[in-house]
C-alpha positions as CSV (number, residue, x, y, z in Angstrom):
1,M,7.0,-1.6,-58.2
2,K,9.1,-3.1,-55.5
3,R,7.6,-4.7,-52.3
4,A,9.2,-4.0,-49.0
5,V,10.5,-7.2,-47.7
6,M,10.7,-7.6,-43.9
7,S,13.3,-9.9,-42.4
8,K,12.3,-12.7,-40.2
9,T,13.7,-10.9,-37.1
10,S,11.7,-7.7,-38.0
11,K,8.5,-9.8,-38.3
12,I,9.0,-11.3,-34.9
13,A,9.8,-7.9,-33.3
14,Y,6.6,-6.5,-34.9
15,R,4.5,-9.3,-33.5
16,I,6.0,-9.0,-30.0
17,G,5.3,-5.3,-30.0
18,A,1.7,-5.9,-31.0
19,V,1.3,-8.5,-28.3
20,S,2.8,-6.1,-25.7
21,T,0.6,-3.3,-26.7
22,A,-2.5,-5.6,-26.5
23,A,-1.5,-6.7,-23.0
24,V,-1.0,-3.2,-21.7
25,L,-4.3,-2.1,-23.3
26,G,-6.1,-5.1,-21.8
27,A,-4.7,-4.5,-18.3
28,T,-5.7,-0.9,-18.5
29,L,-9.3,-1.7,-19.5
30,L,-9.6,-4.4,-16.7
31,S,-8.3,-2.0,-14.1
32,G,-11.2,0.3,-15.0
33,C,-13.6,-2.4,-14.1
34,M,-12.5,-2.3,-10.5
35,D,-15.2,-1.2,-8.1
36,A,-14.3,2.2,-6.6
37,A,-15.7,1.1,-3.3
38,D,-13.2,-1.7,-3.1
39,R,-10.2,0.6,-3.3
40,G,-8.5,1.0,0.0
41,L,-10.7,-1.5,1.8
42,G,-8.2,-4.3,1.8
43,P,-6.5,-3.2,5.1
44,A,-9.8,-2.5,6.7
45,C,-11.0,-6.0,5.7
46,E,-7.9,-7.6,7.3
47,S,-8.1,-5.6,10.5
48,E,-11.8,-6.3,11.0
49,L,-11.3,-10.0,10.4
50,M,-8.4,-10.1,12.9
51,A,-10.4,-8.2,15.5
52,A,-13.4,-10.5,15.0
53,E,-11.2,-13.6,15.3
54,A,-9.7,-12.2,18.5
55,D,-13.2,-11.5,19.9
56,L,-14.3,-15.0,19.0
57,K,-11.3,-16.6,20.8
58,R,-11.9,-14.4,23.8
59,A,-15.6,-15.3,24.0
60,E,-14.8,-19.1,23.6
61,A,-12.1,-18.9,26.3
62,N,-14.3,-17.1,28.7
63,S,-17.2,-19.6,28.0
64,I,-19.5,-16.7,27.5
65,G,-22.5,-16.9,25.3
66,K,-24.1,-19.7,23.4
67,A,-22.4,-22.1,21.0
68,V,-24.9,-21.0,18.3
69,N,-23.7,-17.5,18.4
70,W,-20.0,-18.7,18.3
71,S,-20.8,-20.7,15.2
72,R,-22.7,-17.9,13.5
73,A,-19.8,-15.5,14.1
74,G,-17.3,-18.1,13.0
75,A,-19.2,-18.7,9.8
76,L,-19.3,-14.9,9.1
77,I,-15.5,-14.7,9.7
78,A,-14.9,-17.7,7.3
79,A,-17.2,-16.0,4.7
80,G,-15.3,-12.8,5.1
81,R,-11.9,-14.6,4.6
82,T,-13.3,-16.1,1.4
83,Q,-14.5,-12.7,0.1
84,Q,-11.1,-11.3,1.0
85,Q,-9.4,-13.8,-1.3
86,F,-11.6,-12.7,-4.1
87,S,-11.0,-9.0,-3.4
88,E,-14.6,-8.4,-2.3
89,Y,-13.4,-6.1,0.4
90,Q,-16.6,-4.2,1.1
91,N,-18.5,-7.4,1.7
92,C,-15.6,-8.7,3.8
93,V,-15.7,-5.7,6.1
94,L,-19.5,-6.0,6.5
95,K,-19.3,-9.7,7.4
96,A,-16.5,-9.1,9.9
97,Q,-18.4,-6.2,11.5
98,S,-21.5,-8.4,11.8
99,A,-19.5,-11.1,13.5
100,R,-18.1,-8.6,15.9
101,R,-21.6,-7.3,16.7
102,I,-22.8,-10.9,17.4
103,L,-19.8,-11.5,19.7
104,S,-20.3,-8.2,21.5
105,R,-23.9,-9.1,22.4
106,I,-22.8,-12.4,24.0
107,E,-20.0,-11.1,26.2
């Protein structure tokens, strides 16, 4: 009985194909772990943070409100930016909206 002998090039090509297949499969599985609520919220996160930052600058420039409220709003904006970096868009939007609520009360 003869054994099929694979050339060195064939073995390398076989291994590369197996690695590529594993990479595609892994990426597909990981994309399924994405929270459905996070899809499409990236732009909303960015726009809410930009609006909150503009509100904060306006409130500080007009010397309206208390410094405590400014710092609370600033902390929420910073936390929202951090969550944006980790693709936690739903929490990002909530933090930016909270910051804007605080700022709207002090104006």
